PDB file of N, CA, C and O in Angstrom:
ATOM      1  N   MET A   1      80.863 118.075  96.670  1.00  0.00           N
ATOM      2  CA  MET A   1      82.105 117.471  96.748  1.00  0.00           C
ATOM      3  C   MET A   1      82.153 116.331  95.784  1.00  0.00           C
ATOM      4  O   MET A   1      81.249 115.496  95.779  1.00  0.00           O
ATOM      5  N   ASP A   2      83.170 116.260  94.967  1.00  0.00           N
ATOM      6  CA  ASP A   2      83.389 115.136  94.051  1.00  0.00           C
ATOM      7  C   ASP A   2      84.546 114.317  94.480  1.00  0.00           C
ATOM      8  O   ASP A   2      85.618 114.775  94.875  1.00  0.00           O
ATOM      9  N   ILE A   3      84.204 112.933  94.355  1.00  0.00           N
ATOM     10  CA  ILE A   3      85.298 111.938  94.700  1.00  0.00           C
ATOM     11  C   ILE A   3      85.593 111.295  93.379  1.00  0.00           C
ATOM     12  O   ILE A   3      84.733 110.639  92.791  1.00  0.00           O
ATOM     13  N   LEU A   4      86.845 111.483  92.890  1.00  0.00           N
ATOM     14  CA  LEU A   4      87.200 110.883  91.528  1.00  0.00           C
ATOM     15  C   LEU A   4      87.878 109.504  91.705  1.00  0.00           C
ATOM     16  O   LEU A   4      88.913 109.335  92.350  1.00  0.00           O
ATOM     17  N   GLY A   5      87.231 108.603  91.107  1.00  0.00           N
ATOM     18  CA  GLY A   5      87.935 107.248  91.169  1.00  0.00           C
ATOM     19  C   GLY A   5      89.168 107.251  90.409  1.00  0.00           C
ATOM     20  O   GLY A   5      89.317 107.981  89.430  1.00  0.00           O
ATOM     21  N   GLN A   6      90.074 106.438  90.842  1.00  0.00           N
ATOM     22  CA  GLN A   6      91.446 106.437  90.333  1.00  0.00           C
ATOM     23  C   GLN A   6      91.745 105.152  89.507  1.00  0.00           C
ATOM     24  O   GLN A   6      92.791 105.094  88.861  1.00  0.00           O
ATOM     25  N   ALA A   7      90.917 104.187  89.508  1.00  0.00           N
ATOM     26  CA  ALA A   7      91.062 102.964  88.777  1.00  0.00           C
ATOM     27  C   ALA A   7      90.757 103.007  87.327  1.00  0.00           C
ATOM     28  O   ALA A   7      89.973 103.863  86.918  1.00  0.00           O
ATOM     29  N   ASN A   8      91.294 102.178  86.528  1.00  0.00           N
ATOM     30  CA  ASN A   8      90.944 102.098  85.098  1.00  0.00           C
ATOM     31  C   ASN A   8      89.504 101.434  84.923  1.00  0.00           C
ATOM     32  O   ASN A   8      89.086 100.572  85.696  1.00  0.00           O
ATOM     33  N   GLY A   9      88.882 101.855  83.976  1.00  0.00           N
ATOM     34  CA  GLY A   9      87.610 101.186  83.680  1.00  0.00           C
ATOM     35  C   GLY A   9      86.618 102.262  83.182  1.00  0.00           C
ATOM     36  O   GLY A   9      86.945 103.428  82.961  1.00  0.00           O
ATOM     37  N   VAL A  10      85.365 101.753  83.026  1.00  0.00           N
ATOM     38  CA  VAL A  10      84.274 102.739  82.518  1.00  0.00           C
ATOM     39  C   VAL A  10      83.999 103.686  83.532  1.00  0.00           C
ATOM     40  O   VAL A  10      83.824 103.360  84.706  1.00  0.00           O
ATOM     41  N   SER A  11      83.954 104.951  83.078  1.00  0.00           N
ATOM     42  CA  SER A  11      83.735 106.193  83.918  1.00  0.00           C
ATOM     43  C   SER A  11      82.272 106.498  83.965  1.00  0.00           C
ATOM     44  O   SER A  11      81.663 107.009  83.026  1.00  0.00           O
ATOM     45  N   ARG A  12      81.697 106.129  85.208  1.00  0.00           N
ATOM     46  CA  ARG A  12      80.316 106.521  85.397  1.00  0.00           C
ATOM     47  C   ARG A  12      80.260 107.549  86.558  1.00  0.00           C
ATOM     48  O   ARG A  12      81.248 107.777  87.255  1.00  0.00           O
ATOM     49  N   SER A  13      79.069 108.156  86.734  1.00  0.00           N
ATOM     50  CA  SER A  13      78.911 109.087  87.778  1.00  0.00           C
ATOM     51  C   SER A  13      77.694 108.693  88.571  1.00  0.00           C
ATOM     52  O   SER A  13      76.701 108.248  87.994  1.00  0.00           O
ATOM     53  N   ILE A  14      77.742 108.841  89.859  1.00  0.00           N
ATOM     54  CA  ILE A  14      76.585 108.608  90.724  1.00  0.00           C
ATOM     55  C   ILE A  14      76.584 109.829  91.730  1.00  0.00           C
ATOM     56  O   ILE A  14      77.536 110.605  91.808  1.00  0.00           O
ATOM     57  N   ALA A  15      75.438 109.934  92.492  1.00  0.00           N
ATOM     58  CA  ALA A  15      75.408 111.045  93.476  1.00  0.00           C
ATOM     59  C   ALA A  15      74.788 110.426  94.779  1.00  0.00           C
ATOM     60  O   ALA A  15      73.958 109.517  94.774  1.00  0.00           O
ATOM     61  N   VAL A  16      75.276 111.011  95.848  1.00  0.00           N
ATOM     62  CA  VAL A  16      74.828 110.699  97.193  1.00  0.00           C
ATOM     63  C   VAL A  16      74.318 111.997  97.758  1.00  0.00           C
ATOM     64  O   VAL A  16      75.017 113.007  97.682  1.00  0.00           O
ATOM     65  N   ARG A  17      73.145 112.014  98.316  1.00  0.00           N
ATOM     66  CA  ARG A  17      72.560 113.258  98.857  1.00  0.00           C
ATOM     67  C   ARG A  17      72.231 113.035 100.331  1.00  0.00           C
ATOM     68  O   ARG A  17      71.756 111.965 100.712  1.00  0.00           O
ATOM     69  N   GLY A  18      72.492 114.075 101.178  1.00  0.00           N
ATOM     70  CA  GLY A  18      72.065 114.068 102.583  1.00  0.00           C
ATOM     71  C   GLY A  18      71.415 115.345 102.944  1.00  0.00           C
ATOM     72  O   GLY A  18      71.947 116.430 102.710  1.00  0.00           O
ATOM     73  N   ASP A  19      70.235 115.213 103.529  1.00  0.00           N
ATOM     74  CA  ASP A  19      69.403 116.409 103.963  1.00  0.00           C
ATOM     75  C   ASP A  19      70.143 116.881 105.194  1.00  0.00           C
ATOM     76  O   ASP A  19      70.654 116.078 105.974  1.00  0.00           O
ATOM     77  N   ILE A  20      70.201 118.269 105.370  1.00  0.00           N
ATOM     78  CA  ILE A  20      70.794 118.811 106.483  1.00  0.00           C
ATOM     79  C   ILE A  20      70.017 119.979 107.098  1.00  0.00           C
ATOM     80  O   ILE A  20      70.655 120.804 107.751  1.00  0.00           O
ATOM     81  N   ASP A  21      68.769 120.112 106.956  1.00  0.00           N
ATOM     82  CA  ASP A  21      67.995 121.126 107.634  1.00  0.00           C
ATOM     83  C   ASP A  21      67.312 120.711 108.909  1.00  0.00           C
ATOM     84  O   ASP A  21      67.141 119.532 109.219  1.00  0.00           O
ATOM     85  N   ALA A  22      66.949 121.695 109.599  1.00  0.00           N
ATOM     86  CA  ALA A  22      66.092 121.549 110.796  1.00  0.00           C
ATOM     87  C   ALA A  22      64.698 121.955 110.418  1.00  0.00           C
ATOM     88  O   ALA A  22      64.454 122.620 109.411  1.00  0.00           O
ATOM     89  N   LEU A  23      63.714 121.491 111.342  1.00  0.00           N
ATOM     90  CA  LEU A  23      62.340 121.820 111.063  1.00  0.00           C
ATOM     91  C   LEU A  23      61.858 122.829 112.017  1.00  0.00           C
ATOM     92  O   LEU A  23      62.428 122.899 113.106  1.00  0.00           O
ATOM     93  N   PRO A  24      60.837 123.655 111.735  1.00  0.00           N
ATOM     94  CA  PRO A  24      60.310 124.653 112.685  1.00  0.00           C
ATOM     95  C   PRO A  24      59.523 124.047 113.730  1.00  0.00           C
ATOM     96  O   PRO A  24      58.316 124.285 113.771  1.00  0.00           O
ATOM     97  N   ILE A  25      60.063 123.297 114.576  1.00  0.00           N
ATOM     98  CA  ILE A  25      59.401 122.569 115.704  1.00  0.00           C
ATOM     99  C   ILE A  25      60.164 122.979 117.007  1.00  0.00           C
ATOM    100  O   ILE A  25      61.394 122.993 117.044  1.00  0.00           O
ATOM    101  N   GLN A  26      59.356 123.322 118.099  1.00  0.00           N
ATOM    102  CA  GLN A  26      60.019 123.657 119.280  1.00  0.00           C
ATOM    103  C   GLN A  26      60.494 122.385 120.030  1.00  0.00           C
ATOM    104  O   GLN A  26      59.741 121.426 120.198  1.00  0.00           O
ATOM    105  N   GLU A  27      61.698 122.417 120.446  1.00  0.00           N
ATOM    106  CA  GLU A  27      62.208 121.242 121.214  1.00  0.00           C
ATOM    107  C   GLU A  27      61.567 121.286 122.585  1.00  0.00           C
ATOM    108  O   GLU A  27      61.592 122.299 123.285  1.00  0.00           O
ATOM    109  N   THR A  28      60.981 120.129 122.947  1.00  0.00           N
ATOM    110  CA  THR A  28      60.207 120.004 124.120  1.00  0.00           C
ATOM    111  C   THR A  28      60.888 119.224 125.142  1.00  0.00           C
ATOM    112  O   THR A  28      60.496 119.331 126.305  1.00  0.00           O
ATOM    113  N   ARG A  29      61.867 118.446 124.854  1.00  0.00           N
ATOM    114  CA  ARG A  29      62.623 117.628 125.841  1.00  0.00           C
ATOM    115  C   ARG A  29      63.749 118.359 126.380  1.00  0.00           C
ATOM    116  O   ARG A  29      64.570 118.900 125.638  1.00  0.00           O
ATOM    117  N   ASP A  30      63.824 118.399 127.670  1.00  0.00           N
ATOM    118  CA  ASP A  30      65.009 118.946 128.281  1.00  0.00           C
ATOM    119  C   ASP A  30      65.832 117.917 129.075  1.00  0.00           C
ATOM    120  O   ASP A  30      66.796 118.271 129.755  1.00  0.00           O
ATOM    121  N   ASP A  31      65.431 116.629 128.976  1.00  0.00           N
ATOM    122  CA  ASP A  31      66.118 115.582 129.666  1.00  0.00           C
ATOM    123  C   ASP A  31      67.092 114.772 128.814  1.00  0.00           C
ATOM    124  O   ASP A  31      67.485 113.661 129.170  1.00  0.00           O
ATOM    125  N   VAL A  32      67.491 115.395 127.610  1.00  0.00           N
ATOM    126  CA  VAL A  32      68.372 114.699 126.724  1.00  0.00           C
ATOM    127  C   VAL A  32      69.714 115.583 126.680  1.00  0.00           C
ATOM    128  O   VAL A  32      69.641 116.788 126.919  1.00  0.00           O
ATOM    129  N   PRO A  33      70.880 115.001 126.385  1.00  0.00           N
ATOM    130  CA  PRO A  33      72.128 115.720 126.355  1.00  0.00           C
ATOM    131  C   PRO A  33      72.388 116.432 125.051  1.00  0.00           C
ATOM    132  O   PRO A  33      73.434 117.049 124.854  1.00  0.00           O
ATOM    133  N   PHE A  34      71.362 116.329 124.116  1.00  0.00           N
ATOM    134  CA  PHE A  34      71.564 116.834 122.729  1.00  0.00           C
ATOM    135  C   PHE A  34      70.378 117.756 122.251  1.00  0.00           C
ATOM    136  O   PHE A  34      70.007 117.690 121.080  1.00  0.00           O
ATOM    137  N   PRO A  35      69.784 118.608 123.141  1.00  0.00           N
ATOM    138  CA  PRO A  35      68.656 119.329 122.760  1.00  0.00           C
ATOM    139  C   PRO A  35      69.027 120.363 121.720  1.00  0.00           C
ATOM    140  O   PRO A  35      70.214 120.677 121.646  1.00  0.00           O
ATOM    141  N   SER A  36      68.122 120.946 120.883  1.00  0.00           N
ATOM    142  CA  SER A  36      68.382 121.934 120.051  1.00  0.00           C
ATOM    143  C   SER A  36      68.887 123.163 120.807  1.00  0.00           C
ATOM    144  O   SER A  36      68.445 123.413 121.928  1.00  0.00           O
ATOM    145  N   GLN A  37      69.715 123.861 120.273  1.00  0.00           N
ATOM    146  CA  GLN A  37      70.352 125.057 120.874  1.00  0.00           C
ATOM    147  C   GLN A  37      69.664 126.309 120.284  1.00  0.00           C
ATOM    148  O   GLN A  37      69.948 127.415 120.745  1.00  0.00           O
ATOM    149  N   VAL A  38      68.769 126.173 119.278  1.00  0.00           N
ATOM    150  CA  VAL A  38      68.089 127.273 118.589  1.00  0.00           C
ATOM    151  C   VAL A  38      66.670 127.191 118.914  1.00  0.00           C
ATOM    152  O   VAL A  38      66.048 126.163 118.646  1.00  0.00           O
ATOM    153  N   PRO A  39      66.046 128.300 119.533  1.00  0.00           N
ATOM    154  CA  PRO A  39      64.596 128.252 119.930  1.00  0.00           C
ATOM    155  C   PRO A  39      63.863 128.128 118.631  1.00  0.00           C
ATOM    156  O   PRO A  39      64.229 128.726 117.620  1.00  0.00           O
ATOM    157  N   GLY A  40      62.773 127.305 118.681  1.00  0.00           N
ATOM    158  CA  GLY A  40      61.778 127.223 117.519  1.00  0.00           C
ATOM    159  C   GLY A  40      62.300 126.306 116.476  1.00  0.00           C
ATOM    160  O   GLY A  40      61.518 126.179 115.534  1.00  0.00           O
ATOM    161  N   VAL A  41      63.469 125.591 116.375  1.00  0.00           N
ATOM    162  CA  VAL A  41      63.759 124.692 115.332  1.00  0.00           C
ATOM    163  C   VAL A  41      64.473 123.553 116.086  1.00  0.00           C
ATOM    164  O   VAL A  41      65.121 123.740 117.115  1.00  0.00           O
ATOM    165  N   MET A  42      64.296 122.316 115.470  1.00  0.00           N
ATOM    166  CA  MET A  42      64.981 121.106 115.912  1.00  0.00           C
ATOM    167  C   MET A  42      65.237 120.149 114.804  1.00  0.00           C
ATOM    168  O   MET A  42      64.560 120.240 113.780  1.00  0.00           O
ATOM    169  N   HIS A  43      66.128 119.266 114.917  1.00  0.00           N
ATOM    170  CA  HIS A  43      66.270 118.204 114.011  1.00  0.00           C
ATOM    171  C   HIS A  43      65.471 117.067 114.433  1.00  0.00           C
ATOM    172  O   HIS A  43      65.906 116.231 115.226  1.00  0.00           O
ATOM    173  N   ALA A  44      64.262 117.016 113.898  1.00  0.00           N
ATOM    174  CA  ALA A  44      63.279 116.114 114.461  1.00  0.00           C
ATOM    175  C   ALA A  44      62.870 115.023 113.430  1.00  0.00           C
ATOM    176  O   ALA A  44      62.049 114.165 113.755  1.00  0.00           O
ATOM    177  N   CYS A  45      63.391 115.041 112.279  1.00  0.00           N
ATOM    178  CA  CYS A  45      62.864 114.049 111.270  1.00  0.00           C
ATOM    179  C   CYS A  45      64.003 113.186 110.584  1.00  0.00           C
ATOM    180  O   CYS A  45      63.830 112.702 109.466  1.00  0.00           O
ATOM    181  N   GLY A  46      65.136 113.021 111.279  1.00  0.00           N
ATOM    182  CA  GLY A  46      66.186 112.065 110.782  1.00  0.00           C
ATOM    183  C   GLY A  46      67.207 112.702 109.953  1.00  0.00           C
ATOM    184  O   GLY A  46      68.098 111.988 109.493  1.00  0.00           O
ATOM    185  N   HIS A  47      67.192 114.022 109.689  1.00  0.00           N
ATOM    186  CA  HIS A  47      68.177 114.570 108.927  1.00  0.00           C
ATOM    187  C   HIS A  47      69.518 114.543 109.468  1.00  0.00           C
ATOM    188  O   HIS A  47      70.457 114.618 108.676  1.00  0.00           O
ATOM    189  N   ASP A  48      69.756 114.437 110.817  1.00  0.00           N
ATOM    190  CA  ASP A  48      70.992 114.246 111.352  1.00  0.00           C
ATOM    191  C   ASP A  48      71.622 113.006 110.835  1.00  0.00           C
ATOM    192  O   ASP A  48      72.792 113.018 110.451  1.00  0.00           O
ATOM    193  N   ILE A  49      70.866 111.905 110.810  1.00  0.00           N
ATOM    194  CA  ILE A  49      71.405 110.586 110.258  1.00  0.00           C
ATOM    195  C   ILE A  49      71.604 110.687 108.866  1.00  0.00           C
ATOM    196  O   ILE A  49      72.552 110.098 108.347  1.00  0.00           O
ATOM    197  N   HIS A  50      70.777 111.402 108.169  1.00  0.00           N
ATOM    198  CA  HIS A  50      70.996 111.494 106.724  1.00  0.00           C
ATOM    199  C   HIS A  50      72.341 112.182 106.452  1.00  0.00           C
ATOM    200  O   HIS A  50      73.104 111.693 105.619  1.00  0.00           O
ATOM    201  N   ALA A  51      72.646 113.251 107.096  1.00  0.00           N
ATOM    202  CA  ALA A  51      73.890 114.014 106.920  1.00  0.00           C
ATOM    203  C   ALA A  51      75.054 113.083 107.358  1.00  0.00           C
ATOM    204  O   ALA A  51      76.109 113.096 106.723  1.00  0.00           O
ATOM    205  N   SER A  52      74.881 112.297 108.407  1.00  0.00           N
ATOM    206  CA  SER A  52      75.992 111.450 108.909  1.00  0.00           C
ATOM    207  C   SER A  52      76.266 110.337 107.927  1.00  0.00           C
ATOM    208  O   SER A  52      77.427 110.010 107.679  1.00  0.00           O
ATOM    209  N   VAL A  53      75.149 109.699 107.317  1.00  0.00           N
ATOM    210  CA  VAL A  53      75.333 108.679 106.327  1.00  0.00           C
ATOM    211  C   VAL A  53      76.031 109.170 105.073  1.00  0.00           C
ATOM    212  O   VAL A  53      76.867 108.478 104.492  1.00  0.00           O
ATOM    213  N   ALA A  54      75.665 110.400 104.662  1.00  0.00           N
ATOM    214  CA  ALA A  54      76.302 110.965 103.454  1.00  0.00           C
ATOM    215  C   ALA A  54      77.759 111.192 103.695  1.00  0.00           C
ATOM    216  O   ALA A  54      78.606 110.836 102.876  1.00  0.00           O
ATOM    217  N   LEU A  55      78.047 111.781 104.817  1.00  0.00           N
ATOM    218  CA  LEU A  55      79.431 112.127 105.173  1.00  0.00           C
ATOM    219  C   LEU A  55      80.235 110.824 105.369  1.00  0.00           C
ATOM    220  O   LEU A  55      81.330 110.704 104.821  1.00  0.00           O
ATOM    221  N   GLY A  56      79.749 109.907 106.089  1.00  0.00           N
ATOM    222  CA  GLY A  56      80.419 108.526 106.215  1.00  0.00           C
ATOM    223  C   GLY A  56      80.669 107.886 104.845  1.00  0.00           C
ATOM    224  O   GLY A  56      81.748 107.345 104.600  1.00  0.00           O
ATOM    225  N   THR A  57      79.742 107.944 104.014  1.00  0.00           N
ATOM    226  CA  THR A  57      79.748 107.335 102.621  1.00  0.00           C
ATOM    227  C   THR A  57      80.884 107.996 101.918  1.00  0.00           C
ATOM    228  O   THR A  57      81.725 107.307 101.340  1.00  0.00           O
ATOM    229  N   ALA A  58      80.956 109.404 101.940  1.00  0.00           N
ATOM    230  CA  ALA A  58      81.924 110.131 101.284  1.00  0.00           C
ATOM    231  C   ALA A  58      83.348 109.761 101.722  1.00  0.00           C
ATOM    232  O   ALA A  58      84.248 109.582 100.902  1.00  0.00           O
ATOM    233  N   LEU A  59      83.521 109.652 103.084  1.00  0.00           N
ATOM    234  CA  LEU A  59      84.795 109.291 103.610  1.00  0.00           C
ATOM    235  C   LEU A  59      85.252 107.944 103.173  1.00  0.00           C
ATOM    236  O   LEU A  59      86.392 107.734 102.759  1.00  0.00           O
ATOM    237  N   ALA A  60      84.285 107.000 103.283  1.00  0.00           N
ATOM    238  CA  ALA A  60      84.626 105.632 102.889  1.00  0.00           C
ATOM    239  C   ALA A  60      85.042 105.511 101.379  1.00  0.00           C
ATOM    240  O   ALA A  60      86.014 104.858 101.000  1.00  0.00           O
ATOM    241  N   LEU A  61      84.254 106.164 100.619  1.00  0.00           N
ATOM    242  CA  LEU A  61      84.574 106.192  99.104  1.00  0.00           C
ATOM    243  C   LEU A  61      85.814 106.931  98.742  1.00  0.00           C
ATOM    244  O   LEU A  61      86.512 106.548  97.804  1.00  0.00           O
ATOM    245  N   HIS A  62      86.109 107.971  99.450  1.00  0.00           N
ATOM    246  CA  HIS A  62      87.400 108.693  99.263  1.00  0.00           C
ATOM    247  C   HIS A  62      88.635 107.749  99.548  1.00  0.00           C
ATOM    248  O   HIS A  62      89.636 107.715  98.833  1.00  0.00           O
ATOM    249  N   ARG A  63      88.441 106.997 100.668  1.00  0.00           N
ATOM    250  CA  ARG A  63      89.599 106.058 101.074  1.00  0.00           C
ATOM    251  C   ARG A  63      89.628 104.883 100.031  1.00  0.00           C
ATOM    252  O   ARG A  63      90.687 104.272  99.890  1.00  0.00           O
ATOM    253  N   GLN A  64      88.627 104.566  99.362  1.00  0.00           N
ATOM    254  CA  GLN A  64      88.597 103.429  98.438  1.00  0.00           C
ATOM    255  C   GLN A  64      88.609 103.851  96.909  1.00  0.00           C
ATOM    256  O   GLN A  64      88.282 103.062  96.023  1.00  0.00           O
ATOM    257  N   ARG A  65      89.010 105.157  96.668  1.00  0.00           N
ATOM    258  CA  ARG A  65      88.946 105.737  95.370  1.00  0.00           C
ATOM    259  C   ARG A  65      89.857 104.990  94.423  1.00  0.00           C
ATOM    260  O   ARG A  65      89.567 104.999  93.227  1.00  0.00           O
ATOM    261  N   ASN A  66      90.894 104.365  94.826  1.00  0.00           N
ATOM    262  CA  ASN A  66      91.826 103.657  93.914  1.00  0.00           C
ATOM    263  C   ASN A  66      91.127 102.332  93.512  1.00  0.00           C
ATOM    264  O   ASN A  66      91.735 101.535  92.798  1.00  0.00           O
ATOM    265  N   ARG A  67      89.898 102.074  93.937  1.00  0.00           N
ATOM    266  CA  ARG A  67      89.278 100.724  93.561  1.00  0.00           C
ATOM    267  C   ARG A  67      88.194 100.909  92.552  1.00  0.00           C
ATOM    268  O   ARG A  67      87.626  99.932  92.064  1.00  0.00           O
ATOM    269  N   PHE A  68      87.865 102.243  92.197  1.00  0.00           N
ATOM    270  CA  PHE A  68      86.768 102.350  91.257  1.00  0.00           C
ATOM    271  C   PHE A  68      87.132 103.491  90.259  1.00  0.00           C
ATOM    272  O   PHE A  68      88.020 104.317  90.468  1.00  0.00           O
ATOM    273  N   SER A  69      86.420 103.444  89.259  1.00  0.00           N
ATOM    274  CA  SER A  69      86.681 104.597  88.178  1.00  0.00           C
ATOM    275  C   SER A  69      85.441 105.429  88.237  1.00  0.00           C
ATOM    276  O   SER A  69      84.444 104.958  88.785  1.00  0.00           O
ATOM    277  N   GLY A  70      85.421 106.671  87.700  1.00  0.00           N
ATOM    278  CA  GLY A  70      84.240 107.510  87.560  1.00  0.00           C
ATOM    279  C   GLY A  70      84.288 108.545  88.655  1.00  0.00           C
ATOM    280  O   GLY A  70      85.343 108.865  89.202  1.00  0.00           O
ATOM    281  N   ARG A  71      83.090 109.068  88.964  1.00  0.00           N
ATOM    282  CA  ARG A  71      82.891 110.191  89.867  1.00  0.00           C
ATOM    283  C   ARG A  71      81.699 109.886  90.829  1.00  0.00           C
ATOM    284  O   ARG A  71      80.657 109.354  90.448  1.00  0.00           O
ATOM    285  N   VAL A  72      81.935 110.247  92.022  1.00  0.00           N
ATOM    286  CA  VAL A  72      80.848 110.205  93.031  1.00  0.00           C
ATOM    287  C   VAL A  72      80.682 111.627  93.473  1.00  0.00           C
ATOM    288  O   VAL A  72      81.606 112.198  94.053  1.00  0.00           O
ATOM    289  N   ARG A  73      79.580 112.202  93.233  1.00  0.00           N
ATOM    290  CA  ARG A  73      79.202 113.599  93.708  1.00  0.00           C
ATOM    291  C   ARG A  73      78.388 113.431  95.035  1.00  0.00           C
ATOM    292  O   ARG A  73      77.358 112.757  95.055  1.00  0.00           O
ATOM    293  N   VAL A  74      78.862 114.040  96.102  1.00  0.00           N
ATOM    294  CA  VAL A  74      78.285 114.049  97.439  1.00  0.00           C
ATOM    295  C   VAL A  74      77.666 115.471  97.705  1.00  0.00           C
ATOM    296  O   VAL A  74      78.405 116.454  97.635  1.00  0.00           O
ATOM    297  N   PHE A  75      76.504 115.592  97.968  1.00  0.00           N
ATOM    298  CA  PHE A  75      75.990 116.935  98.235  1.00  0.00           C
ATOM    299  C   PHE A  75      75.013 116.873  99.441  1.00  0.00           C
ATOM    300  O   PHE A  75      74.329 115.890  99.728  1.00  0.00           O
ATOM    301  N   PHE A  76      75.041 118.088 100.127  1.00  0.00           N
ATOM    302  CA  PHE A  76      74.293 118.175 101.398  1.00  0.00           C
ATOM    303  C   PHE A  76      73.118 119.167 101.087  1.00  0.00           C
ATOM    304  O   PHE A  76      73.349 120.345 100.812  1.00  0.00           O
ATOM    305  N   HIS A  77      71.965 118.695 101.136  1.00  0.00           N
ATOM    306  CA  HIS A  77      70.798 119.472 100.661  1.00  0.00           C
ATOM    307  C   HIS A  77      70.111 120.265 101.715  1.00  0.00           C
ATOM    308  O   HIS A  77      69.388 119.646 102.495  1.00  0.00           O
ATOM    309  N   PRO A  78      70.239 121.549 101.843  1.00  0.00           N
ATOM    310  CA  PRO A  78      69.572 122.290 102.811  1.00  0.00           C
ATOM    311  C   PRO A  78      68.093 122.635 102.408  1.00  0.00           C
ATOM    312  O   PRO A  78      67.780 122.813 101.231  1.00  0.00           O
ATOM    313  N   ALA A  79      67.214 122.717 103.432  1.00  0.00           N
ATOM    314  CA  ALA A  79      65.898 123.168 103.196  1.00  0.00           C
ATOM    315  C   ALA A  79      65.027 122.512 102.118  1.00  0.00           C
ATOM    316  O   ALA A  79      64.222 123.161 101.450  1.00  0.00           O
ATOM    317  N   GLU A  80      65.226 121.199 101.980  1.00  0.00           N
ATOM    318  CA  GLU A  80      64.404 120.585 100.904  1.00  0.00           C
ATOM    319  C   GLU A  80      62.968 120.578 101.139  1.00  0.00           C
ATOM    320  O   GLU A  80      62.212 120.359 100.191  1.00  0.00           O
ATOM    321  N   GLU A  81      62.511 120.797 102.323  1.00  0.00           N
ATOM    322  CA  GLU A  81      61.074 120.869 102.636  1.00  0.00           C
ATOM    323  C   GLU A  81      60.514 122.317 102.391  1.00  0.00           C
ATOM    324  O   GLU A  81      59.300 122.522 102.409  1.00  0.00           O
ATOM    325  N   ALA A  82      61.304 123.179 102.194  1.00  0.00           N
ATOM    326  CA  ALA A  82      60.745 124.637 102.020  1.00  0.00           C
ATOM    327  C   ALA A  82      60.244 124.741 100.556  1.00  0.00           C
ATOM    328  O   ALA A  82      60.616 123.951  99.689  1.00  0.00           O
ATOM    329  N   GLU A  83      59.422 125.708 100.341  1.00  0.00           N
ATOM    330  CA  GLU A  83      58.868 126.117  99.097  1.00  0.00           C
ATOM    331  C   GLU A  83      59.452 127.384  98.632  1.00  0.00           C
ATOM    332  O   GLU A  83      59.472 128.296  99.459  1.00  0.00           O
ATOM    333  N   PRO A  84      59.924 127.606  97.480  1.00  0.00           N
ATOM    334  CA  PRO A  84      60.056 126.520  96.480  1.00  0.00           C
ATOM    335  C   PRO A  84      61.149 125.484  96.952  1.00  0.00           C
ATOM    336  O   PRO A  84      62.061 125.815  97.709  1.00  0.00           O
ATOM    337  N   VAL A  85      61.011 124.353  96.509  1.00  0.00           N
ATOM    338  CA  VAL A  85      61.818 123.164  96.997  1.00  0.00           C
ATOM    339  C   VAL A  85      63.174 123.573  97.009  1.00  0.00           C
ATOM    340  O   VAL A  85      63.682 124.118  96.029  1.00  0.00           O
ATOM    341  N   GLY A  86      63.845 123.326  98.146  1.00  0.00           N
ATOM    342  CA  GLY A  86      65.287 123.513  98.359  1.00  0.00           C
ATOM    343  C   GLY A  86      65.690 124.994  98.401  1.00  0.00           C
ATOM    344  O   GLY A  86      66.853 125.323  98.165  1.00  0.00           O
ATOM    345  N   ASP A  87      64.790 125.839  98.683  1.00  0.00           N
ATOM    346  CA  ASP A  87      65.115 127.253  98.829  1.00  0.00           C
ATOM    347  C   ASP A  87      66.087 127.476  99.995  1.00  0.00           C
ATOM    348  O   ASP A  87      65.692 127.440 101.160  1.00  0.00           O
ATOM    349  N   ALA A  88      67.404 127.714  99.653  1.00  0.00           N
ATOM    350  CA  ALA A  88      68.378 127.854 100.714  1.00  0.00           C
ATOM    351  C   ALA A  88      68.093 129.089 101.625  1.00  0.00           C
ATOM    352  O   ALA A  88      68.709 129.184 102.686  1.00  0.00           O
ATOM    353  N   GLN A  89      67.209 130.013 101.266  1.00  0.00           N
ATOM    354  CA  GLN A  89      66.946 131.197 101.953  1.00  0.00           C
ATOM    355  C   GLN A  89      66.096 130.918 103.103  1.00  0.00           C
ATOM    356  O   GLN A  89      65.941 131.802 103.946  1.00  0.00           O
ATOM    357  N   SER A  90      65.517 129.761 103.234  1.00  0.00           N
ATOM    358  CA  SER A  90      64.508 129.397 104.323  1.00  0.00           C
ATOM    359  C   SER A  90      65.311 129.041 105.626  1.00  0.00           C
ATOM    360  O   SER A  90      64.711 128.713 106.650  1.00  0.00           O
TER     361      SER A  90
END
């Protein structure tokens, strides 16, 4: 997703990346209201917050796009821990 700044000025580009994969770990806690719904995988390494921060950043920058020039590319990176790196088939 690209957010295009609408202000005048030097046009620069930056990127914001959020990891969005789960890890091959069995969820062992059943006392939480948010356990994994998929056997054998869980979001155990902080990627939920990575995705949330990337999405929140995208929303905030989209709302402020009239205050900057240039481009912000926001992307959500699946399976970055798989080999080959980032293999979306994993």
